[in-house]
N, C-alpha and C positions, 0 to 999 in steps of 0.2 A: 359584585362580590356574592359568593354562594357559601352557605354554611353546610358543612357535612359533619356527620357523626362518625367517629373512628374508634374502633375498639382495639386496645393494645393491652396484652396480658390481662384480659378480663375487665379492664377499666375503660369506660366510655369517655371520650373527649369530643368536644365540639371544635371543629376547625373551620376557619373562615378562609376561603381561597378567592383570589382575584384571577379573572380570566386573562390569559396572556395571548398575544398575537401568535398564531401558528405560522411557521415559515417552512416551506418545502423547497428544497434545493436538490437539483439533480447533478450527479457527477457524470459528465460525459466521458466516453471512452478516450476522447482526445486529451482529457485532463491527465490521463495516465501516460500519455506520450509527450515527449518533448523533442521537437525537431529544430530547436533554435541553436544547436551546436554547429559551428561551421565545419567541424570534422565529420559530421554524420548524424545518425539518429540515436537518441539516448533511450536506453531501457531503464526505467526508474522503478524504485521500490514503491509498491502500492500500499505498504504498511511499514510501521516501525518494528524492528526486531533484530535478531542476530542471524547473520549469514551462517548457515550450517553446511552449505555446499555451493561451489561454483562449478558449473558443468561445461564451461567453455574457456578457451584461452585465446590470446591474440593470434590472428591468422585463421581461426576456424570460420567456416561458412555456416551461417544460421538460417533456418527456415522460419517463416512466420508460424507462430504457435509452438515452436520448440522450447522445451524447458531449458533455461540458461542458468538458473540459480534456485536455491531453496532458502527461504527465510523462516526462522522459528519465531512465532509471536504467540504469547499466551499458551505455551506448551503445545502449539499446533504447528506442523511443518507445512508451509505454503510454497507450492511450486510457482516460480516466476517464469512466465513464458514471454517470448519475444513477440512484440506487435509488428515486427518488421522482418524482412528477409535481408541478409547482407553479410558482410565479412566483419568479424570482430577486429576493431582497431585499438580498443582500450578496454581493460578490465579494471575498474576502480575500487573493487572490494576484494577481500580475501576471506577464506573460511575463518570464522570467529569475529569478523567485523560487526560492529553495531551500526545499524542504519536507521535513518529517520524516514518518514513518509516523504516520497518524491525525491529522495537522494538518487543521483545517477549511479547505477550499478555497472552498466556496460555500454560502450559506444560502438555502433555499427557504422561502417563506411559504405 
């Protein structure tokens, strides 16, 4: 335990803090990809938010790195790019859809 002095609104307080184990975890690029779908490769949402645009439709051919959707999170628009090249076989979201982290947005075949 360590004791610190903290000043809040001009008043000094003594605060006792206990050291906590620090954990470092890495998110690997593969964690954003999911290829366990028998139909093809999934493009997943890297963040939770609201879909403000879907830039592809079933039958479109997508290149790796191409923007396929836009998700708004915390008032910022985030372009979602495909990690794969392929043909769109399923679009699982629409403009206005709410999505969670790692929800499948688009499936490529």
